[in-house]
C-alpha positions in Angstrom: -71.8 -93.5 161.9 -70.2 -89.5 161.8 -68.9 -91.3 158.8 -71.7 -92.4 157.4 -73.8 -89.5 156.6 -70.7 -87.4 155.7 -70.9 -89.8 152.6 -73.9 -89.7 151.4 -74.0 -85.7 151.8 -70.7 -85.6 149.2 -72.5 -88.3 147.1 -75.6 -85.9 147.0 -74.0 -82.9 146.4 -71.8 -84.4 143.7 -75.4 -85.5 141.9 -77.3 -82.1 143.0 -73.9 -80.6 140.8 -74.0 -83.5 137.7 -77.9 -82.1 137.6 -76.6 -78.1 137.6 -73.9 -78.3 135.6 -76.0 -81.5 132.8 -79.1 -78.7 131.8 -77.0 -76.0 131.9 -75.1 -78.0 129.2 -78.8 -79.1 127.7 -79.5 -75.3 127.2 -76.7 -73.9 126.4 -77.4 -76.8 123.0 -80.4 -76.2 123.1 -80.0 -72.0 122.5 -77.6 -72.9 120.0 -79.3 -74.8 117.9 -82.8 -72.4 117.8 -80.1 -69.9 116.5 -79.2 -72.2 114.1 -82.1 -73.0 112.7 -83.9 -69.8 112.4 -80.8 -67.7 111.9 -80.4 -70.4 108.5 -83.9 -70.8 107.5 -86.6 -68.3 106.2 -89.8 -68.5 104.4 -91.2 -65.6 102.3 -93.0 -64.9 98.9 -90.7 -63.0 96.1 -90.8 -60.2 95.3 -88.7 -59.9 92.7 -85.8 -62.1 90.5 -82.4 -60.2 89.5 -79.8 -61.9 88.1 -80.9 -65.3 88.9 -81.2 -63.5 92.8 -84.3 -63.1 94.3 -85.5 -60.5 97.1 -87.2 -62.7 99.5 -90.5 -61.2 101.8 -89.7 -62.4 104.7 -92.1 -60.6 107.9 -94.1 -57.6 106.9 -91.8 -55.1 105.2 -88.6 -57.3 105.9 -86.3 -58.7 103.4 -83.6 -60.4 102.3 -81.5 -60.7 99.3 -81.0 -65.1 98.4 -77.9 -65.3 96.0 -78.7 -68.3 94.5 -75.6 -70.1 92.5 -75.4 -74.1 90.0 -74.5 -75.3 93.2 -78.4 -74.0 94.7 -80.8 -77.0 95.2 -84.6 -76.3 93.5 -87.5 -77.4 94.4 -91.3 -78.3 94.6 -92.6 -81.5 96.5 -90.4 -84.2 95.3 -89.2 -83.5 92.5 -86.6 -80.3 90.8 -88.6 -77.9 90.2 -88.0 -78.0 86.1 -89.2 -74.3 85.4 -88.7 -71.1 86.5 -88.5 -69.1 89.8 -91.9 -66.9 89.8 -91.9 -63.6 91.1 -95.5 -64.0 93.9 -93.9 -68.0 94.8 -93.9 -68.9 98.8 -90.7 -70.7 98.9 -88.9 -71.6 102.4 -84.9 -71.1 101.7 -82.2 -73.1 103.6 -78.8 -71.0 103.4 -75.8 -68.6 105.2 -75.4 -65.7 105.9 -72.6 -64.3 104.2 -71.1 -61.0 105.5 -72.8 -58.7 103.5 -76.0 -60.3 106.0 -77.6 -62.2 102.3 -77.9 -65.1 102.3 -76.2 -67.7 100.2 -79.2 -70.6 99.3 -78.7 -73.3 99.6 -82.0 -74.9 99.2 -85.0 -74.0 98.4 -88.2 -75.5 98.7 -91.4 -73.6 96.5 -94.5 -73.9 97.9 -98.3 -73.6 97.4 -99.2 -70.0 98.4 -101.0 -69.7 101.5 -104.2 -69.3 102.6 -104.7 -65.9 102.8 -107.2 -64.3 106.7 -110.1 -62.2 105.5 
């Protein structure tokens, strides 16, 4: 009878250990996904266009330089944007941050101006 209780306690320990390891892996995976998404997507207003590159105002006084190249996809809705980007446009940018801190834009999606709070 002592042998049965001993095997049950081992099984319980393995289950608890498995749940613990799973929760740690899920937490780490969730954190990596969160940091990946927040570090590669930006929303804001174009405040300057210089040689095809953009200066984006993100939150308050935070500004980000966006590097645009021939491979950058620019869309409005589901279609490719046919006209030039303009200062004052609101955009969402997906890209990678380079060593200088600028964002190398892969996709730019032009949005309608958001409603302003009064």
